[in-house]
VOVO-763108 format. One record per residue: x, y negated, z negated of N, C-alpha, C, O in turn; residue number from 1; residue in one letter. Coordinates in nm, 4 decimals, decimal comma. Each point is the difference from the previous one (the first is absolute). Example, Ala and Ser with C-alpha at 12.3 -4.5 7.8 and 13.67 -1.06 7.14 Angstrom:
- 1,3190_0,5690_-0,7800_-0,0890_-0,1190_0,0000_0,0900_-0,1200_0,0000_0,1036_0,0019_-0,0665_1_a
- -0,1386_-0,1069_0,1385_0,0820_-0,1190_-0,0060_-0,0770_-0,1090_-0,0730_0,0509_-0,1108_-0,0169_2_s
***
This chain:
- -0,7712_0,6534_-1,0975_-0,0822_-0,0990_0,0670_0,1039_-0,1391_-0,0223_-0,0627_-0,1005_0,0336_1_m
- 0,1552_0,0785_-0,0645_0,0729_-0,0704_-0,0560_0,0835_-0,0523_0,1351_0,0031_-0,1151_0,0436_2_t
- 0,0617_0,2305_0,0082_0,0646_0,0559_0,1222_-0,0802_-0,0616_0,1043_0,0539_-0,1004_0,0465_3_t
- -0,1700_0,1309_0,0061_-0,1041_-0,0712_0,0542_0,0159_-0,1549_-0,0029_0,0541_-0,0600_0,0930_4_f
- -0,0964_0,0065_-0,1879_0,0034_-0,1270_-0,0358_0,1034_-0,1011_-0,0015_-0,0213_-0,1165_-0,0337_5_a
- 0,1241_0,1578_0,0672_0,1196_0,0141_0,0380_0,0533_-0,0471_0,1019_0,0608_-0,1036_0,0273_6_a
- -0,0992_0,2154_0,0379_0,0609_-0,0345_0,1610_-0,1241_-0,0807_0,0799_0,0306_-0,0875_0,0810_7_t
- -0,1711_0,1199_-0,1066_-0,0727_-0,1333_0,0425_0,0772_-0,1501_-0,0277_0,0524_-0,0731_0,0840_8_f
- -0,0647_0,0525_-0,2379_0,0230_-0,1292_-0,0008_0,0872_-0,0566_0,0675_-0,0125_-0,1003_0,0702_9_a
- 0,1486_0,1940_-0,0990_0,1018_-0,0721_0,0786_-0,0026_0,0126_0,1874_0,0200_-0,1013_0,0670_10_s
- -0,0420_0,2126_-0,0130_-0,0431_-0,0221_0,1004_-0,1000_-0,1036_0,0441_0,0101_-0,0181_0,1214_11_s
- -0,0789_-0,0368_-0,1631_-0,0965_-0,0773_0,0586_0,0719_-0,1380_-0,0812_0,0045_-0,1013_0,0698_12_i
- 0,0531_0,0893_-0,2144_0,1187_-0,1261_0,0845_0,0826_-0,0252_0,0304_0,0349_-0,1150_-0,0264_13_l
- 0,0460_0,1919_0,0944_0,0683_-0,0215_0,1021_-0,0461_-0,0247_0,1371_0,0473_-0,0859_0,0744_14_t
- -0,1464_0,1700_-0,0445_-0,0462_-0,0313_0,1021_-0,0964_-0,1016_0,0337_-0,0288_-0,0166_0,1185_15_w
- -0,0171_-0,0435_-0,1960_-0,0473_-0,1279_0,0245_0,0804_-0,0956_-0,0818_-0,0516_-0,0705_-0,0867_16_k
- 0,2365_0,0688_0,1286_0,0607_-0,0999_-0,0247_0,0670_-0,0518_0,1012_0,0272_0,0844_0,0853_17_s
- 0,0153_-0,2075_-0,0590_0,1017_-0,0378_0,0790_0,1102_0,0791_0,0504_0,0072_0,0502_0,1122_18_k
- 0,0917_-0,0427_-0,2204_0,0909_0,0680_-0,0053_-0,0427_0,1356_-0,0527_-0,0972_0,0166_-0,0737_19_s
- 0,1985_0,1037_0,1288_-0,0451_0,1213_-0,0197_0,0751_0,0624_-0,1189_-0,0450_0,0918_-0,0686_20_t
- 0,2035_-0,1711_0,0461_0,1537_0,0514_-0,0584_-0,0298_-0,0466_-0,1410_0,0114_0,0725_-0,0989_21_i
- -0,0570_-0,2200_0,0969_0,0400_-0,0345_-0,1598_-0,1637_0,0966_-0,1205_-0,0011_0,0513_-0,1119_22_f
- -0,0796_-0,0677_0,1933_-0,1011_0,0499_-0,0720_0,0235_0,1410_-0,0644_-0,0335_0,0281_-0,1151_23_p
- 0,1112_0,0796_0,2258_0,0324_0,1646_-0,0370_0,1205_-0,0476_-0,0903_0,0204_0,0709_-0,0986_24_v
- 0,0712_-0,1905_0,1182_0,1000_0,0379_-0,0943_-0,0497_-0,0251_-0,1427_0,0321_0,0712_-0,0952_25_a
- -0,1204_-0,1877_0,0865_-0,0297_-0,0565_-0,1109_-0,0916_0,1072_-0,0840_0,0283_0,0205_-0,1180_26_l
- -0,1421_0,0500_0,1821_-0,0640_0,0600_-0,0635_0,0629_0,1611_-0,0505_-0,0433_0,0715_-0,0904_27_f
- 0,1407_-0,0505_0,1689_0,0769_0,1101_-0,0085_0,0575_-0,0401_-0,1566_-0,0557_0,0291_-0,1059_28_g
- 0,1579_-0,0893_0,1197_0,0696_-0,0585_-0,1175_-0,0969_0,0004_-0,1320_0,0060_0,0608_-0,1068_29_t
- -0,0827_-0,1401_0,1527_-0,1198_-0,0089_-0,1635_-0,0398_0,1484_-0,0185_0,0386_0,0529_-0,1042_30_l
- -0,0961_0,0063_0,1738_-0,0802_0,1832_-0,0416_0,1754_0,0430_-0,0344_0,0023_0,0745_-0,0979_31_a
- 0,0981_-0,0942_0,1368_0,0858_0,0861_-0,0266_0,0386_-0,0796_-0,1710_0,0821_0,0596_-0,0697_32_g
- -0,1331_-0,1651_0,0255_0,0570_-0,0446_-0,1021_-0,1287_0,0116_-0,1016_0,0323_-0,0022_-0,1187_33_f
- -0,1549_0,0126_0,1423_-0,0875_-0,0066_-0,0640_-0,0968_0,1420_-0,0154_-0,0443_0,0407_-0,1074_34_l
- 0,0260_0,0142_0,2206_-0,0021_0,1786_0,0124_0,0465_0,0845_0,0947_-0,0537_0,0278_0,1073_35_t
- 0,1611_0,0139_-0,1537_0,0949_0,0580_0,1037_-0,0765_0,1583_0,0203_0,0767_0,0849_0,0454_36_p
- -0,1649_-0,0559_-0,0635_-0,0537_0,1349_0,0625_-0,0822_-0,0702_0,0765_-0,0789_0,0736_0,0592_37_g
- 0,0644_-0,1955_-0,0347_-0,1041_-0,0656_0,1191_0,0778_-0,0284_0,1067_-0,0373_0,0191_0,1158_38_l
- 0,1688_-0,0743_-0,1534_0,0673_-0,0408_0,1140_0,0039_0,0612_0,1225_-0,0150_-0,0785_0,0936_39_a
- 0,0321_0,2062_-0,0611_-0,0219_0,0659_0,1352_-0,1560_-0,0228_0,0855_-0,0163_0,0191_0,1205_40_p
- -0,0970_-0,0679_-0,2266_-0,0880_-0,0316_0,0746_0,0205_-0,1057_0,0571_-0,0259_-0,0215_0,1184_41_a
- 0,0836_-0,0704_-0,2106_-0,0436_-0,1217_0,0597_0,1249_-0,0143_0,0938_-0,0228_-0,1092_0,0520_42_v
- 0,1044_0,1400_-0,0157_0,1292_0,0216_0,0998_-0,1193_0,0503_0,1110_-0,0102_-0,0668_0,1029_43_y
- -0,0628_0,1615_-0,1187_-0,0550_0,0800_0,1365_-0,0966_-0,0756_-0,0042_-0,0141_-0,0528_0,1103_44_l
- -0,0357_0,0311_-0,1584_-0,0841_-0,1356_0,0579_0,0569_-0,1429_0,0782_-0,0612_-0,0575_0,0899_45_g
- 0,1856_0,0177_-0,1436_0,0271_-0,1212_0,0511_0,0559_0,0475_0,1417_0,0179_-0,0870_0,0852_46_g
- 0,0068_0,2031_-0,0592_0,0247_0,0704_0,1103_-0,0708_0,0005_0,1158_0,0572_-0,0322_0,1042_47_f
- -0,1928_0,0689_-0,1041_-0,1315_0,0294_0,0281_-0,0126_-0,1598_0,0635_0,0096_-0,0233_0,1205_48_i
- -0,0308_-0,0725_-0,2163_-0,0799_-0,1434_0,0440_0,1211_-0,0966_0,0794_-0,0223_-0,1046_0,0611_49_g
- 0,1785_0,1822_-0,0837_0,0919_-0,0544_0,1439_-0,0571_0,0148_0,1304_-0,0185_-0,0896_0,0823_50_m
- -0,0118_0,2307_-0,0700_-0,0744_0,0390_0,1190_-0,1222_-0,0862_0,0698_-0,0089_-0,0470_0,1134_51_t
- -0,1047_0,0442_-0,2542_-0,1576_-0,0179_0,0486_-0,0032_-0,1140_0,0617_-0,0823_0,0008_0,0915_52_g
- 0,1390_-0,0998_-0,1044_-0,0120_-0,0852_0,0706_0,0013_-0,0162_0,1246_-0,0818_-0,0768_0,0506_53_l
- 0,1491_0,1262_0,0058_0,0129_0,0247_0,1320_-0,0202_0,0883_0,1347_0,0244_-0,0079_0,1204_54_a
- -0,1101_0,1362_-0,2549_-0,0671_0,1019_0,0912_-0,1546_0,0816_-0,0530_-0,0638_0,0943_0,0470_55_n
- 0,0429_-0,1890_-0,1743_-0,1570_0,0237_-0,0426_-0,0842_-0,1018_0,0008_0,0145_-0,1201_-0,0231_56_f
- -0,1346_0,2077_0,0631_-0,1011_-0,0628_-0,1079_-0,0296_0,0495_-0,0977_0,0402_0,1070_-0,0457_57_r
- -0,1346_-0,2003_-0,0089_0,0362_0,0368_-0,2035_-0,0598_0,1488_0,0221_0,0923_0,0641_-0,0504_58_t
- -0,2114_0,0586_0,1041_-0,0354_0,0821_-0,0806_0,1644_0,1100_0,0627_0,0663_0,0741_-0,0725_59_i
- -0,0508_-0,0920_0,1719_0,0969_0,0780_0,0024_0,1121_-0,0080_-0,0534_0,0589_0,1057_-0,0226_60_k
- -0,0011_-0,2227_-0,0106_0,1169_-0,0458_-0,1128_-0,0349_0,0647_-0,1830_0,0771_0,0390_-0,0877_61_f
- -0,2116_-0,0520_0,0918_-0,0536_0,0571_-0,1446_0,0179_0,1904_-0,0066_0,0539_0,0663_-0,0885_62_l
- -0,1095_-0,0266_0,1943_0,0070_0,1592_0,0635_0,1939_-0,0035_-0,0288_0,0513_0,0327_-0,1070_63_r
- 0,0030_-0,0655_0,1925_0,1301_-0,0106_-0,0441_0,0782_0,0147_-0,1098_0,0838_0,0883_-0,0182_64_a
- -0,1208_-0,1997_-0,0731_0,0217_-0,0045_-0,1320_-0,0126_0,0893_-0,0846_0,0866_0,0329_-0,0811_65_t
- -0,2243_0,0268_0,0956_-0,0731_0,0762_-0,1020_0,0723_0,1464_0,0883_0,0007_0,1013_-0,0700_66_a
- 0,0378_-0,0900_0,1647_0,0732_0,1569_0,0022_0,1357_-0,0214_-0,0528_0,0141_0,0559_-0,1088_67_l
- 0,0883_-0,1172_0,1494_0,1412_-0,0036_-0,0789_-0,0329_-0,0075_-0,1203_0,0786_0,0775_-0,0545_68_s
- -0,1737_-0,1399_-0,0590_-0,0228_-0,0139_-0,1091_-0,0431_0,1801_-0,0462_0,0095_0,0410_-0,1157_69_a
- -0,0428_0,0214_0,2007_-0,0635_0,1409_-0,0380_0,1148_0,0835_0,0153_0,0321_0,0913_-0,0760_70_v
- 0,0421_-0,1370_0,2039_0,1079_0,1168_0,0261_0,0916_-0,0486_-0,1428_0,0398_0,1007_-0,0586_71_l
- -0,0071_-0,2009_0,0053_0,1165_-0,0665_-0,0970_-0,0825_0,0858_-0,0982_0,0449_0,1142_-0,0094_72_l
- -0,1376_-0,1354_-0,0550_-0,0449_0,0831_-0,0831_0,0141_0,0981_-0,0476_0,0388_0,0232_-0,1145_73_k
- -0,0853_0,0893_0,2425_0,0398_0,1290_0,0293_0,1303_0,0726_-0,0157_0,0183_0,1206_-0,0166_74_c
- 0,0823_-0,2342_0,0266_0,1226_0,0235_-0,0046_0,1170_0,0399_0,1116_0,1100_0,0538_-0,0125_75_g
- -0,1760_-0,0992_0,1153_0,0315_0,0325_0,1067_0,1017_-0,0962_0,0579_-0,0289_-0,0888_0,0801_76_v
- 0,1874_0,1210_-0,1411_0,1226_-0,1147_0,0398_-0,0228_-0,0756_-0,1022_0,0186_-0,1101_0,0518_77_l
- -0,0483_0,0874_-0,1703_0,0482_-0,0785_-0,1045_0,0841_-0,0359_0,0432_0,0758_0,0682_0,0689_78_a
- -0,0565_-0,2252_-0,1034_0,1136_-0,0283_-0,0101_0,0326_-0,1687_0,0021_-0,0892_-0,0849_-0,0022_79_g
- 0,2216_0,0575_0,0064_0,0054_-0,1358_0,0682_0,0834_0,0184_0,1140_0,0564_0,1082_0,0164_80_f
- -0,0405_-0,2161_0,0760_0,0657_-0,0212_0,0990_-0,0767_0,0568_0,1392_-0,1191_-0,0059_0,0308_81_g
- 0,2314_0,0617_0,0393_-0,1072_0,0521_0,1724_-0,0700_0,0742_-0,0648_-0,1024_-0,0144_0,0669_82_g
- 0,0702_0,0934_-0,1557_-0,1150_0,1226_-0,0205_-0,1359_-0,1098_-0,0125_-0,0865_0,0052_0,0875_83_r
- 0,0775_-0,0776_-0,1713_-0,1062_-0,1014_-0,0429_-0,0799_-0,0904_0,1687_-0,1174_-0,0209_0,0303_84_l
- 0,2772_-0,0176_0,0585_-0,0347_-0,0093_0,1433_-0,0602_0,0278_0,0849_-0,0603_-0,0659_0,0847_85_g
- 0,0810_0,2321_-0,1127_-0,0820_0,0988_0,0907_-0,1149_0,0364_-0,0749_-0,0870_0,0438_0,0753_86_f
- 0,0560_-0,0450_-0,1844_-0,1298_0,0022_-0,0694_-0,0638_-0,0922_0,0596_-0,0980_0,0400_0,0627_87_l
- 0,1168_-0,1407_-0,0600_-0,0673_-0,1425_0,0935_0,0072_0,0170_0,1414_-0,0918_-0,0505_0,0646_88_a
- 0,1911_0,1177_0,0036_-0,0071_0,0201_0,1285_-0,1289_0,1128_0,0198_-0,0727_-0,0113_0,0987_89_y
- 0,0551_0,0946_-0,1754_-0,0819_0,1165_0,0341_-0,1178_-0,0688_-0,0015_-0,0730_-0,0052_0,0990_90_l
- 0,0343_-0,0781_-0,2611_-0,1301_-0,0584_0,0001_-0,0546_-0,1113_0,1366_-0,1116_-0,0476_0,0206_91_g
- 0,2382_0,0327_0,0554_-0,0720_-0,1812_0,0873_-0,0102_0,0747_0,1088_-0,0696_-0,0590_0,0826_92_v
- 0,1283_0,2203_-0,0226_-0,0017_0,0393_0,1402_-0,0669_0,0973_-0,0113_-0,0347_0,0509_0,1066_93_n
- -0,0003_-0,0002_-0,2036_-0,0919_0,1370_0,0119_-0,1384_-0,0150_-0,0664_-0,0746_0,0976_-0,0082_94_f
- 0,0377_-0,2255_-0,0420_-0,1551_-0,0573_-0,0306_-0,0664_0,0404_0,1322_0,0362_-0,0286_0,1142_95_v
- -0,1954_0,1389_-0,1756_-0,0571_-0,0251_0,0678_-0,1407_-0,1663_0,0702_-0,0605_0,0112_0,1066_96_i
***
């Protein structure tokens, strides 16, 4: 449950921000120091939020975040860097 909450919170905060790079860096760094186990979920949400402003209405954005969080929780390509970006890509492009 905490993975979903961290992904949703990060994606929504990044989505509503005028600047996307700073919030992702800030939230990811804080999560890395405070709760290292949730850092991948926070970064994943940030990546989705970067795309959300340009491409989504709210309901599709929430579904993309949910799909990506489920894939992360299931362990599909878990990890940092390109793998989290790829999970965000899957959520953004293959959501119904």
